[in-house]
C-alpha positions in Angstrom: 13.7 9.4 0.6 11.2 6.9 -0.8 9.6 4.0 1.1 8.5 1.0 -0.9 5.7 -1.0 0.6 4.6 -4.3 -0.9 1.7 -6.5 0.0 -0.6 -9.2 -1.4 -4.1 -8.4 -2.5 -6.6 -10.3 -0.3 -10.3 -10.2 -1.2 -9.9 -7.0 -3.2 -7.8 -5.1 -0.5 -4.4 -4.9 1.1 -3.7 -7.9 3.3 -4.2 -7.2 7.0 -0.5 -7.4 7.8 0.0 -4.4 5.5 -2.6 -2.5 7.6 -0.7 -3.2 10.8 2.6 -2.2 9.2 1.5 1.2 8.0 -0.2 2.0 11.3 2.9 1.2 13.2 5.2 3.5 11.1 5.7 7.2 10.6 5.5 8.4 7.0 5.8 12.2 7.7 7.9 13.8 4.9 8.3 10.5 3.1 7.3 9.5 -0.4 5.5 6.1 -0.3 5.5 3.9 -3.4 3.3 0.8 -3.3 3.4 -2.5 -5.1 1.1 -5.5 -4.7 1.2 -9.1 -5.7 -2.0 -10.5 -7.3 -2.5 -12.9 -10.2 -5.8 -11.4 -11.2 -7.1 -8.6 -9.0 -6.2 -5.0 -9.5 -4.9 -2.7 -6.7 -8.4 -1.2 -6.5 -8.7 1.2 -3.6 -6.1 -0.6 -1.5 -3.5 2.2 -1.8 -6.0 4.9 -1.0 -7.3 2.8 1.9 -3.8 2.5 3.4 -3.0 6.2 2.9 -6.3 7.2 4.5 -5.4 5.0 7.6 -2.3 7.1 8.1 -3.0 10.6 6.8 0.7 11.5 6.4 3.2 11.0 3.7 3.2 11.5 -0.1 1.5 8.3 -1.3 2.1 7.6 -5.0 0.1 5.5 -7.4 0.8 1.8 -6.9 1.6 -1.0 -9.3 0.3 -4.5 -9.4 2.8 -7.3 -10.0 1.2 -10.3 -11.7 2.6 -13.5 -12.9 
């Protein structure tokens, strides 16, 4: 089963509500697929930062959705 997590990029990182969401949920045994909204900034390290906060789950390369 895959979990899709979307978030806006704020100041080069995941918006703080995304941080709270991932720390409040269990991703053990789940594939996590990220997508982010930004008109110009890339995902940068935001996906790795979120994965590091949790330490569980199979975190996949994310995709930026622009205009």
